C-alpha positions in Angstrom: -58.4 -138.0 42.6 -60.5 -135.7 44.7 -60.6 -132.2 43.3 -61.6 -129.3 45.6 -62.0 -125.6 45.2 -60.7 -123.5 48.1 -60.4 -119.8 48.8 -57.6 -118.0 50.6 -57.2 -119.2 54.2 -59.6 -122.1 53.7 -58.3 -125.5 54.7 -58.4 -129.2 53.7 -58.1 -131.9 56.4 -56.6 -135.3 55.6 -57.3 -137.7 58.4 -56.7 -136.4 61.9 -53.1 -135.3 61.5 -52.7 -133.3 58.2 -54.1 -129.8 57.4 -53.5 -128.0 54.1 -54.3 -124.3 54.0 -54.4 -122.0 51.0 -52.1 -119.1 52.0 -52.1 -117.0 48.9 -53.3 -117.2 45.3 -52.6 -115.1 42.2 -50.8 -114.9 38.8 -51.2 -118.6 38.1 -49.7 -119.7 41.5 -51.1 -121.1 44.7 -49.1 -120.9 48.0 -50.1 -123.7 50.4 -49.3 -124.3 54.1 -49.0 -127.9 55.2 -49.2 -129.1 58.8 -48.2 -132.7 59.3 -46.6 -134.8 62.0 -42.8 -134.7 61.9 -42.6 -138.4 61.0 -44.4 -137.9 57.7 -42.4 -136.8 54.7 -43.8 -133.9 52.8 -42.0 -133.3 49.5 -42.8 -131.4 46.3 -43.5 -133.6 43.4 -40.7 -132.3 41.2 -38.2 -132.9 44.0 -39.4 -136.5 44.4 -38.9 -137.1 40.7 -35.4 -135.5 40.8 -34.5 -137.7 43.9 -35.7 -140.8 42.0 -33.6 -139.8 38.9 -30.5 -139.3 41.1 -31.0 -142.6 42.8 -31.3 -144.3 39.4 -28.1 -142.6 38.2 -26.4 -143.8 41.4 -27.6 -147.3 40.7 -26.1 -147.3 37.2 -22.9 -145.6 38.3 -22.1 -147.6 41.4 -24.0 -150.8 40.6 -26.1 -150.6 43.8 -29.0 -148.8 45.3 -28.3 -145.4 46.9 -31.1 -144.8 49.4 -31.0 -141.0 49.4 -28.7 -138.6 47.4 -27.2 -137.1 50.5 -26.2 -140.6 51.8 -24.4 -141.2 48.5 -22.6 -137.8 48.8 -21.7 -138.5 52.4 -20.4 -142.0 51.7 -18.4 -141.2 48.5 -17.6 -137.5 49.1 -15.0 -138.1 51.9 -12.4 -140.2 50.0 
């Protein structure tokens, strides 16, 4: 893991396509702005974990893999 120190409005570049900018800091929080191509998925870590837990619950409940939670709701929500 690369650990960097940045100040407000400073940026980090990842490859040619991704820019992360420190927007605001204070009170134990950091606000980041992320620019990435539309085809790349940018998701907060806690949401990714929740999505994985929901998919695991769907696997157990329906005996199959549910690709994404909203697909499951769409498929089973209109009975």
